[in-house]
C-alpha positions as a Markdown table, in Angstrom:
| # | Residue | x | y | z |
|---|---|---|---|---|
| 1 | Unk | -57.0 | 5.0 | -86.9 |
| 2 | Unk | -53.5 | 6.5 | -86.8 |
| 3 | Unk | -52.0 | 8.1 | -89.9 |
| 4 | Unk | -48.9 | 7.0 | -91.6 |
| 5 | Unk | -46.0 | 9.4 | -92.2 |
| 6 | Unk | -47.1 | 9.9 | -95.8 |
| 7 | Unk | -50.8 | 10.3 | -94.9 |
| 8 | Unk | -50.0 | 12.9 | -92.2 |
| 9 | Unk | -47.9 | 14.9 | -94.6 |
| 10 | Unk | -50.7 | 14.8 | -97.2 |
| 11 | Unk | -53.3 | 15.8 | -94.6 |
| 12 | Unk | -51.2 | 18.8 | -93.6 |
| 13 | Unk | -50.3 | 20.1 | -97.1 |
| 14 | Unk | -53.0 | 22.7 | -97.7 |
| 15 | Unk | -52.9 | 24.0 | -94.1 |
| 16 | Unk | -49.1 | 24.4 | -94.3 |
| 17 | Unk | -49.2 | 26.2 | -97.6 |
| 18 | Unk | -51.9 | 28.6 | -96.4 |
| 19 | Unk | -50.2 | 29.3 | -93.1 |
| 20 | Unk | -46.9 | 30.0 | -94.8 |
| 21 | Unk | -48.6 | 32.5 | -97.1 |
| 22 | Unk | -50.1 | 34.3 | -94.1 |
| 23 | Unk | -46.8 | 34.3 | -92.3 |
| 24 | Unk | -45.0 | 36.1 | -95.1 |
| 25 | Unk | -47.5 | 38.9 | -95.3 |
| 26 | Unk | -47.1 | 39.9 | -91.6 |
| 27 | Unk | -44.2 | 42.4 | -92.3 |
| 28 | Unk | -42.4 | 41.2 | -89.2 |
| 29 | Unk | -39.0 | 40.1 | -90.5 |
| 30 | Unk | -35.7 | 41.8 | -91.3 |
| 31 | Unk | -32.2 | 42.5 | -89.8 |
| 32 | Unk | -31.7 | 43.8 | -86.3 |
| 33 | Unk | -32.0 | 47.6 | -86.5 |
| 34 | Unk | -31.6 | 50.3 | -83.9 |
| 35 | Unk | -32.6 | 54.0 | -83.9 |
| 36 | Unk | -30.1 | 56.9 | -83.4 |
| 37 | Unk | -30.8 | 56.8 | -79.7 |
| 38 | Unk | -29.9 | 53.2 | -79.4 |
| 39 | Unk | -33.5 | 51.9 | -79.0 |
| 40 | Unk | -34.8 | 49.1 | -81.1 |
| 41 | Unk | -36.2 | 50.4 | -84.4 |
| 42 | Unk | -40.0 | 51.2 | -84.0 |
| 43 | Unk | -40.8 | 49.1 | -87.1 |
| 44 | Unk | -39.5 | 46.1 | -85.1 |
| 45 | Unk | -41.2 | 46.9 | -81.8 |
| 46 | Unk | -44.5 | 47.8 | -83.5 |
| 47 | Unk | -44.5 | 44.5 | -85.5 |
| 48 | Unk | -43.5 | 42.5 | -82.4 |
| 49 | Unk | -46.3 | 44.1 | -80.4 |
| 50 | Unk | -48.8 | 43.4 | -83.2 |
| 51 | Unk | -47.8 | 39.8 | -84.0 |
| 52 | Unk | -46.1 | 38.5 | -80.8 |
| 53 | Unk | -43.0 | 37.4 | -82.8 |
| 54 | Unk | -40.3 | 38.9 | -85.0 |
| 55 | Unk | -37.8 | 37.1 | -87.3 |
| 56 | Unk | -34.4 | 38.7 | -87.2 |
| 57 | Unk | -32.7 | 37.7 | -90.5 |
| 58 | Unk | -29.0 | 36.8 | -91.0 |
| 59 | Unk | -28.0 | 37.3 | -87.3 |
| 60 | Unk | -25.6 | 34.3 | -87.1 |
| 61 | Unk | -22.9 | 34.2 | -89.8 |
| 62 | Unk | -21.5 | 31.0 | -91.3 |
| 63 | Unk | -18.4 | 30.4 | -89.1 |
| 64 | Unk | -20.5 | 30.6 | -85.9 |
| 65 | Unk | -23.4 | 28.7 | -87.5 |
| 66 | Unk | -21.0 | 25.9 | -88.4 |
| 67 | Unk | -19.7 | 25.7 | -84.8 |
| 68 | Unk | -23.2 | 25.4 | -83.5 |
| 69 | Unk | -24.2 | 22.7 | -86.0 |
| 70 | Unk | -21.1 | 20.7 | -85.3 |
| 71 | Unk | -21.5 | 20.9 | -81.5 |
| 72 | Unk | -25.2 | 20.0 | -81.6 |
| 73 | Unk | -24.5 | 17.1 | -84.0 |
| 74 | Unk | -21.8 | 15.8 | -81.5 |
| 75 | Unk | -24.2 | 16.2 | -78.6 |
| 76 | Unk | -26.9 | 14.1 | -80.4 |
| 77 | Unk | -24.3 | 11.4 | -81.0 |
| 78 | Unk | -23.5 | 11.4 | -77.2 |
| 79 | Unk | -27.2 | 11.4 | -76.1 |
| 80 | Unk | -28.3 | 8.6 | -73.7 |
| 81 | Unk | -30.3 | 5.7 | -75.1 |
| 82 | Unk | -33.3 | 6.6 | -72.9 |
| 83 | Unk | -34.3 | 9.1 | -70.2 |
| 84 | Unk | -33.4 | 6.6 | -67.6 |
| 85 | Unk | -29.9 | 5.8 | -68.9 |
| 86 | Unk | -26.5 | 7.6 | -68.5 |
| 87 | Unk | -24.9 | 5.7 | -71.5 |
| 88 | Unk | -25.0 | 6.6 | -75.2 |
| 89 | Unk | -25.6 | 4.1 | -78.0 |
| 90 | Unk | -21.9 | 3.1 | -77.9 |
| 91 | Unk | -21.9 | 2.4 | -74.2 |
| 92 | Unk | -20.0 | 5.5 | -73.3 |
| 93 | Unk | -21.1 | 8.0 | -70.5 |
| 94 | Unk | -23.6 | 10.3 | -72.2 |
| 95 | Unk | -22.8 | 14.0 | -72.5 |
| 96 | Unk | -23.6 | 15.7 | -69.3 |
| 97 | Unk | -24.3 | 12.5 | -67.4 |
| 98 | Unk | -22.6 | 14.0 | -64.3 |
| 99 | Unk | -24.9 | 17.0 | -64.2 |
| 100 | Unk | -27.7 | 17.5 | -61.6 |
| 101 | Unk | -30.4 | 17.9 | -64.2 |
| 102 | Unk | -30.1 | 15.4 | -67.1 |
| 103 | Unk | -29.7 | 17.5 | -70.2 |
| 104 | Unk | -31.4 | 15.3 | -72.7 |
| 105 | Unk | -35.1 | 14.7 | -73.0 |
| 106 | Unk | -36.2 | 11.8 | -75.2 |
| 107 | Unk | -39.6 | 11.0 | -76.5 |
| 108 | Unk | -41.4 | 8.6 | -78.9 |
| 109 | Unk | -40.8 | 9.6 | -82.5 |
| 110 | Unk | -43.7 | 11.7 | -83.9 |
| 111 | Unk | -45.4 | 11.6 | -80.6 |
| 112 | Unk | -46.9 | 14.2 | -78.3 |
| 113 | Unk | -45.8 | 13.5 | -74.7 |
| 114 | Unk | -47.6 | 16.3 | -72.9 |
| 115 | Unk | -50.7 | 17.2 | -75.0 |
| 116 | Unk | -53.9 | 16.4 | -73.2 |
| 117 | Unk | -52.1 | 15.6 | -69.9 |
| 118 | Unk | -51.6 | 17.5 | -66.7 |
| 119 | Unk | -47.8 | 17.6 | -67.2 |
| 120 | Unk | -46.1 | 21.0 | -67.4 |
| 121 | Unk | -48.7 | 22.5 | -65.1 |
| 122 | Unk | -51.5 | 21.4 | -67.5 |
| 123 | Unk | -50.4 | 24.0 | -70.1 |
| 124 | Unk | -51.0 | 21.7 | -73.0 |
| 125 | Unk | -54.7 | 20.7 | -72.9 |
| 126 | Unk | -55.1 | 19.4 | -76.5 |
| 127 | Unk | -53.2 | 16.4 | -77.9 |
| 128 | Unk | -51.7 | 16.8 | -81.3 |
| 129 | Unk | -52.1 | 14.3 | -84.1 |
| 130 | Unk | -49.4 | 11.6 | -83.7 |
| 131 | Unk | -48.8 | 9.6 | -86.9 |
| 132 | Unk | -47.2 | 6.2 | -86.8 |
| 133 | Unk | -43.4 | 6.3 | -87.5 |
| 134 | Unk | -41.8 | 4.0 | -90.1 |
| 135 | Unk | -41.0 | 0.5 | -89.0 |
| 136 | Unk | -37.3 | 1.2 | -88.8 |
| 137 | Unk | -37.6 | 4.2 | -86.6 |
| 138 | Unk | -35.8 | 4.3 | -83.2 |
| 139 | Unk | -37.9 | 3.8 | -80.2 |
| 140 | Unk | -36.8 | 7.1 | -78.7 |
| 141 | Unk | -35.5 | 10.4 | -80.1 |
| 142 | Unk | -34.1 | 13.5 | -78.6 |
| 143 | Unk | -36.6 | 16.3 | -78.5 |
| 144 | Unk | -34.9 | 18.8 | -76.1 |
| 145 | Unk | -31.4 | 19.4 | -74.8 |
| 146 | Unk | -31.6 | 21.4 | -71.6 |
| 147 | Unk | -29.0 | 23.6 | -69.8 |
| 148 | Unk | -27.0 | 24.1 | -73.0 |
| 149 | Unk | -24.6 | 26.7 | -71.6 |
| 150 | Unk | -22.7 | 24.1 | -69.5 |
| 151 | Unk | -22.3 | 21.4 | -72.2 |
| 152 | Unk | -22.1 | 23.4 | -75.5 |
| 153 | Unk | -19.6 | 26.2 | -75.6 |
| 154 | Unk | -20.9 | 27.4 | -79.0 |
| 155 | Unk | -24.3 | 28.0 | -77.3 |
| 156 | Unk | -22.6 | 29.8 | -74.4 |
| 157 | Unk | -20.9 | 32.1 | -77.0 |
| 158 | Unk | -24.2 | 32.7 | -78.8 |
| 159 | Unk | -25.7 | 33.7 | -75.5 |
| 160 | Unk | -23.3 | 36.5 | -75.3 |
| 161 | Unk | -24.1 | 37.8 | -78.8 |
| 162 | Unk | -23.9 | 41.7 | -78.6 |
| 163 | Unk | -26.8 | 42.3 | -81.0 |
| 164 | Unk | -29.2 | 40.0 | -79.3 |
| 165 | Unk | -28.3 | 41.2 | -75.8 |
| 166 | Unk | -28.8 | 44.8 | -77.0 |
| 167 | Unk | -32.3 | 43.7 | -78.2 |
| 168 | Unk | -32.9 | 42.1 | -74.8 |
| 169 | Unk | -32.0 | 45.4 | -73.2 |
| 170 | Unk | -34.3 | 47.4 | -75.5 |
| 171 | Unk | -37.2 | 45.0 | -74.7 |
| 172 | Unk | -36.7 | 44.5 | -71.0 |
| 173 | Unk | -34.5 | 47.3 | -69.7 |
| 174 | Unk | -30.8 | 47.4 | -69.0 |
| 175 | Unk | -31.3 | 45.2 | -65.8 |
| 176 | Unk | -32.9 | 42.4 | -67.8 |
| 177 | Unk | -32.4 | 38.9 | -66.3 |
| 178 | Unk | -32.2 | 35.3 | -67.6 |
| 179 | Unk | -34.9 | 32.7 | -68.1 |
| 180 | Unk | -33.5 | 29.4 | -69.3 |
| 181 | Unk | -31.9 | 27.8 | -72.3 |
| 182 | Unk | -32.5 | 24.7 | -74.4 |
| 183 | Unk | -32.0 | 23.3 | -77.9 |
| 184 | Unk | -35.1 | 21.9 | -79.6 |
| 185 | Unk | -34.6 | 19.2 | -82.1 |
| 186 | Unk | -37.0 | 18.1 | -84.9 |
| 187 | Unk | -35.5 | 15.2 | -86.8 |
| 188 | Unk | -36.8 | 14.5 | -90.3 |
| 189 | Unk | -39.7 | 12.0 | -90.2 |
| 190 | Unk | -39.2 | 11.6 | -86.4 |
| 191 | Unk | -39.6 | 14.9 | -84.6 |
| 192 | Unk | -42.3 | 14.9 | -82.0 |
| 193 | Unk | -45.1 | 17.5 | -81.7 |
| 194 | Unk | -45.3 | 20.1 | -79.0 |
| 195 | Unk | -48.9 | 20.7 | -78.1 |
| 196 | Unk | -50.4 | 24.2 | -78.3 |
| 197 | Unk | -49.6 | 26.2 | -75.1 |
| 198 | Unk | -48.7 | 29.5 | -73.5 |
| 199 | Unk | -45.3 | 29.5 | -71.7 |
| 200 | Unk | -46.3 | 31.9 | -69.0 |
| 201 | Unk | -47.4 | 30.7 | -65.6 |
| 202 | Unk | -47.1 | 33.2 | -62.7 |
| 203 | Unk | -48.6 | 36.6 | -63.5 |
| 204 | Unk | -51.8 | 36.0 | -65.4 |
| 205 | Unk | -53.9 | 37.5 | -62.5 |
| 206 | Unk | -51.6 | 40.4 | -61.8 |
| 207 | Unk | -53.2 | 43.9 | -62.2 |
| 208 | Unk | -49.9 | 45.0 | -63.8 |
| 209 | Unk | -50.1 | 42.3 | -66.5 |
| 210 | Unk | -49.2 | 43.6 | -70.0 |
| 211 | Unk | -47.9 | 42.1 | -73.2 |
| 212 | Unk | -44.3 | 41.9 | -71.9 |
| 213 | Unk | -44.8 | 40.7 | -68.4 |
| 214 | Unk | -43.6 | 37.1 | -68.9 |
| 215 | Unk | -40.6 | 38.0 | -71.2 |
| 216 | Unk | -39.6 | 36.5 | -74.5 |
| 217 | Unk | -37.5 | 33.8 | -76.1 |
| 218 | Unk | -34.9 | 33.9 | -78.8 |
| 219 | Unk | -34.9 | 30.9 | -81.1 |
| 220 | Unk | -31.8 | 30.8 | -83.3 |
| 221 | Unk | -32.3 | 28.5 | -86.3 |
| 222 | Unk | -29.4 | 26.3 | -87.4 |
| 223 | Unk | -31.3 | 24.9 | -90.5 |
| 224 | Unk | -34.3 | 26.2 | -92.5 |
| 225 | Unk | -37.5 | 26.4 | -90.5 |
| 226 | Unk | -40.3 | 25.5 | -92.8 |
| 227 | Unk | -44.1 | 25.3 | -92.4 |
| 228 | Unk | -43.8 | 21.6 | -91.9 |
| 229 | Unk | -41.2 | 21.6 | -89.1 |
| 230 | Unk | -41.5 | 25.1 | -87.6 |
| 231 | Unk | -43.0 | 26.5 | -84.4 |
| 232 | Unk | -46.5 | 27.8 | -85.2 |
| 233 | Unk | -48.0 | 30.8 | -83.3 |
| 234 | Unk | -51.4 | 32.5 | -83.2 |
| 235 | Unk | -50.5 | 36.2 | -83.8 |
| 236 | Unk | -51.9 | 38.6 | -81.2 |
| 237 | Unk | -52.6 | 36.1 | -78.5 |
| 238 | Unk | -49.8 | 37.5 | -76.3 |
| 239 | Unk | -52.1 | 40.5 | -75.5 |
| 240 | Unk | -55.2 | 38.5 | -74.7 |
| 241 | Unk | -54.3 | 37.0 | -71.2 |
| 242 | Unk | -54.6 | 33.4 | -70.4 |
| 243 | Unk | -56.7 | 31.7 | -73.1 |
| 244 | Unk | -58.8 | 28.6 | -73.3 |
| 245 | Unk | -56.7 | 26.7 | -75.8 |
| 246 | Unk | -59.2 | 23.9 | -76.0 |
| 247 | Unk | -61.8 | 26.3 | -77.5 |
| 248 | Unk | -59.3 | 27.4 | -80.2 |
| 249 | Unk | -59.1 | 23.9 | -81.4 |
| 250 | Unk | -62.8 | 23.0 | -81.4 |
| 251 | Unk | -63.5 | 23.8 | -85.0 |
| 252 | Unk | -60.5 | 22.2 | -86.7 |
| 253 | Unk | -58.7 | 19.9 | -84.2 |
| 254 | Unk | -55.0 | 20.7 | -83.8 |
| 255 | Unk | -54.9 | 22.9 | -86.9 |
| 256 | Unk | -55.8 | 26.3 | -85.4 |
| 257 | Unk | -57.1 | 28.4 | -88.3 |
| 258 | Unk | -55.3 | 31.7 | -87.5 |
| 259 | Unk | -51.9 | 30.2 | -86.7 |
| 260 | Unk | -48.8 | 30.9 | -88.8 |
| 261 | Unk | -45.4 | 29.2 | -88.9 |
| 262 | Unk | -42.2 | 31.0 | -88.0 |
| 263 | Unk | -40.5 | 30.7 | -91.5 |
| 264 | Unk | -36.7 | 31.1 | -91.2 |
| 265 | Unk | -33.4 | 30.6 | -93.0 |
| 266 | Unk | -30.3 | 29.2 | -91.3 |
| 267 | Unk | -28.9 | 31.9 | -89.1 |
| 268 | Unk | -32.2 | 33.7 | -88.5 |
| 269 | Unk | -33.3 | 34.3 | -84.9 |
| 270 | Unk | -36.9 | 34.5 | -83.9 |
| 271 | Unk | -37.9 | 36.7 | -80.9 |
| 272 | Unk | -41.1 | 35.2 | -79.5 |
| 273 | Unk | -43.4 | 36.5 | -76.8 |
| 274 | Unk | -43.8 | 33.8 | -74.1 |
| 275 | Unk | -47.5 | 34.7 | -73.6 |
| 276 | Unk | -48.5 | 33.9 | -77.2 |
| 277 | Unk | -50.2 | 30.6 | -78.0 |
| 278 | Unk | -47.7 | 28.4 | -79.9 |
| 279 | Unk | -46.8 | 24.8 | -80.7 |
| 280 | Unk | -45.5 | 22.5 | -83.4 |
| 281 | Unk | -46.7 | 19.5 | -85.3 |
| 282 | Unk | -45.1 | 16.1 | -85.7 |
| 283 | Unk | -42.3 | 16.5 | -88.3 |
| 284 | Unk | -43.2 | 14.2 | -91.2 |
| 285 | Unk | -41.1 | 16.3 | -93.6 |
| 286 | Unk | -37.6 | 15.5 | -94.9 |
| 287 | Unk | -36.0 | 18.5 | -93.2 |
| 288 | Unk | -34.3 | 19.1 | -89.9 |
| 289 | Unk | -35.1 | 21.9 | -87.5 |
| 290 | Unk | -32.7 | 22.7 | -84.7 |
| 291 | Unk | -33.6 | 25.8 | -82.6 |
| 292 | Unk | -31.2 | 27.2 | -80.0 |
| 293 | Unk | -33.5 | 28.8 | -77.5 |
| 294 | Unk | -32.7 | 31.3 | -74.7 |
| 295 | Unk | -35.0 | 33.8 | -73.0 |
| 296 | Unk | -35.0 | 37.0 | -70.9 |
| 297 | Unk | -37.3 | 38.7 | -68.4 |
| 298 | Unk | -37.8 | 42.1 | -67.0 |
| 299 | Unk | -36.2 | 42.1 | -63.6 |
| 300 | Unk | -39.3 | 43.5 | -62.0 |
| 301 | Unk | -41.3 | 40.5 | -63.2 |
| 302 | Unk | -38.9 | 38.1 | -61.3 |
| 303 | Unk | -37.4 | 39.6 | -58.1 |
| 304 | Unk | -39.6 | 38.8 | -55.1 |
| 305 | Unk | -41.8 | 36.4 | -57.0 |
| 306 | Unk | -42.6 | 32.9 | -55.6 |
| 307 | Unk | -43.0 | 30.7 | -58.7 |
| 308 | Unk | -44.4 | 27.2 | -58.9 |
| 309 | Unk | -42.1 | 25.3 | -61.2 |
| 310 | Unk | -43.3 | 22.9 | -63.9 |
| 311 | Unk | -42.2 | 20.0 | -61.6 |
| 312 | Unk | -44.6 | 21.3 | -58.9 |
| 313 | Unk | -42.0 | 22.8 | -56.5 |
| 314 | Unk | -42.2 | 26.4 | -55.4 |
| 315 | Unk | -39.2 | 28.7 | -55.1 |
| 316 | Unk | -38.7 | 32.3 | -54.2 |
| 317 | Unk | -36.6 | 34.4 | -56.6 |
| 318 | Unk | -34.8 | 36.7 | -54.3 |
| 319 | Unk | -32.1 | 39.2 | -55.3 |
| 320 | Unk | -29.2 | 36.8 | -54.5 |
| 321 | Unk | -30.6 | 34.1 | -56.7 |
| 322 | Unk | -31.3 | 36.4 | -59.6 |
| 323 | Unk | -27.9 | 38.0 | -59.4 |
| 324 | Unk | -26.1 | 34.7 | -59.3 |
| 325 | Unk | -28.1 | 33.4 | -62.3 |
| 326 | Unk | -27.4 | 36.6 | -64.2 |
| 327 | Unk | -23.6 | 35.9 | -64.0 |
| 328 | Unk | -24.1 | 33.5 | -66.9 |
| 329 | Unk | -24.8 | 36.6 | -69.1 |
| 330 | Unk | -21.4 | 38.1 | -68.1 |
| 331 | Unk | -19.6 | 34.8 | -68.5 |
| 332 | Unk | -21.1 | 34.3 | -71.9 |
| 333 | Unk | -20.0 | 37.8 | -73.0 |
| 334 | Unk | -16.4 | 36.9 | -72.0 |
| 335 | Unk | -16.5 | 33.5 | -73.6 |
| 336 | Unk | -17.6 | 35.2 | -76.8 |
| 337 | Unk | -14.9 | 37.8 | -76.6 |
| 338 | Unk | -12.3 | 35.1 | -76.3 |
| 339 | Unk | -13.5 | 33.6 | -79.5 |
| 340 | Unk | -14.3 | 36.8 | -81.4 |
| 341 | Unk | -11.7 | 39.3 | -80.1 |
| 342 | Unk | -12.4 | 41.9 | -82.9 |
| 343 | Unk | -16.1 | 42.1 | -82.1 |
| 344 | Unk | -17.2 | 44.8 | -79.7 |
| 345 | Unk | -18.7 | 43.0 | -76.7 |
| 346 | Unk | -22.0 | 44.0 | -75.0 |
| 347 | Unk | -21.8 | 45.6 | -71.6 |
| 348 | Unk | -24.2 | 44.0 | -69.2 |
| 349 | Unk | -24.8 | 46.9 | -66.8 |
| 350 | Unk | -25.9 | 45.0 | -63.6 |
| 351 | Unk | -22.5 | 43.4 | -63.5 |
| 352 | Unk | -20.4 | 46.2 | -64.9 |
| 353 | Unk | -17.0 | 46.4 | -63.2 |
| 354 | Unk | -17.1 | 42.7 | -62.1 |
| 355 | Unk | -15.6 | 41.3 | -65.3 |
| 356 | Unk | -12.7 | 39.7 | -63.6 |
| 357 | Unk | -15.0 | 37.7 | -61.4 |
| 358 | Unk | -17.1 | 36.7 | -64.4 |
| 359 | Unk | -14.4 | 35.7 | -66.9 |
| 360 | Unk | -14.8 | 32.4 | -68.6 |
| 361 | Unk | -12.0 | 30.1 | -67.3 |
| 362 | Unk | -11.6 | 26.7 | -65.7 |
| 363 | Unk | -12.6 | 28.0 | -62.3 |
| 364 | Unk | -15.8 | 29.6 | -63.4 |
| 365 | Unk | -16.6 | 26.7 | -65.6 |
| 366 | Unk | -16.6 | 24.4 | -62.6 |
| 367 | Unk | -18.0 | 26.7 | -59.9 |
| 368 | Unk | -20.5 | 28.8 | -61.8 |
| 369 | Unk | -21.3 | 27.4 | -65.2 |
| 370 | Unk | -21.6 | 23.7 | -64.2 |
| 371 | Unk | -25.2 | 23.1 | -63.0 |
| 372 | Unk | -26.0 | 26.8 | -63.5 |
| 373 | Unk | -29.6 | 25.8 | -64.6 |
| 374 | Unk | -30.5 | 24.8 | -61.0 |
| 375 | Unk | -31.2 | 28.5 | -60.7 |
| 376 | Unk | -33.3 | 29.0 | -63.8 |
| 377 | Unk | -36.0 | 31.7 | -63.5 |
| 378 | Unk | -39.3 | 30.3 | -64.7 |
| 379 | Unk | -42.3 | 32.7 | -64.5 |
C-alpha cells in the first residue's frame, strides 16, 4: 500500500533527524581555504578523503545567487509539458527546444523513474519508496535540466567561479577537464527520488583505481538543503570500489543506516566524490531544493578512454574531443569576467594564451556553446 505525502513525511522523521545529527558531527564544512603554497587546505582535503564530500560554506554571494534563482525560475516556467513535447504550458516553444539534446527531464511527482530498473547502466538497483502525490499534483514535474551552460548564462558564469576552479585544480591537477553540468530540482511535495547509486562507470577494474579516479561534482545550493530534500551519501564508500548497493539496503529498505544528508544553506557548494554511494528521497517536505551541478576529472582518467555512455553508445575520448570540450571552461571564465570585472579571473592553464579564441560573444555562443554537451565526458 502506497503512503500518502503526510505518512511518508512521518515515516521519515526519525531517520532524517538522526542523519542530520550525524552529518553535523563530520567536521567537513567551512569556507574555501588554501595554504600558503596555493594548495587546498589539508583540513579540507583530509575531511574530503575521509567522508567523500565537503560543504564549502558561503561561496555564492547574494547578487549572484539571485541571478541564479531568477534564471532557474524562468527556465522552469518555460519547460515543456512532457518529455515528448517542445511546447511549454502556454503553448510557446520551450526553452532549448532547438537543441540537439532536450534540456528538460520530467518525471512523475514523488516517483523513482530509475530505481530497480536497468536504466542508466543499471546503476540504481533498489527502488525508493514512492508516496502518492496529492490529488491536485501535476502529472509531470521537472527533475533535471541538462546542458545548463548553453541555456542559463548565470550557470555559465558560475562555472567560471575562480575559487571553485582553483579547488578543481587542487583536486585534479592544473590540466583538469570537464564532466557535465545539470540543475537538479526538488519541488516541495513533488520532487522525485533518485535511487542509491555510484556515478562512476569506466574504471572500477583498473589497477590504478584510487579514491579520485572518477572525479567529483560541485553542487551549488540555491535554497536550503535539508535532511528532507537533500542528497544523502554513505561516507567513506568512495574508497571501497564498486559496491553491491542491494546489500546495503537489505536491513532497512531504502533508508541506509550509515547515510547522512548534505546539509547546506543557500550559497553553499558541496564537493562530492563521484564514487560514493548517494541518492535522495521523494521530497514530501515544504521546501525547495535546487542544486546547480558541474563536475571535473583528472585528464589522465579521460584521454584515451573508450566509455560506454548511459544511453548504451560507446565513444573514444581523444585529445581533440577533450580539448574542444574544455573550451567551455575558458569561455565561462570570460563570461564571468564580463559580469564581474573587479574579480580576479582564474587562469585555466591548458588554454592559456588562447583567450581571444575563447571569449564569450555571439560567435562562440553559436559555434561552441550551443550543443556543447554533445561532447560531455562521462566516465
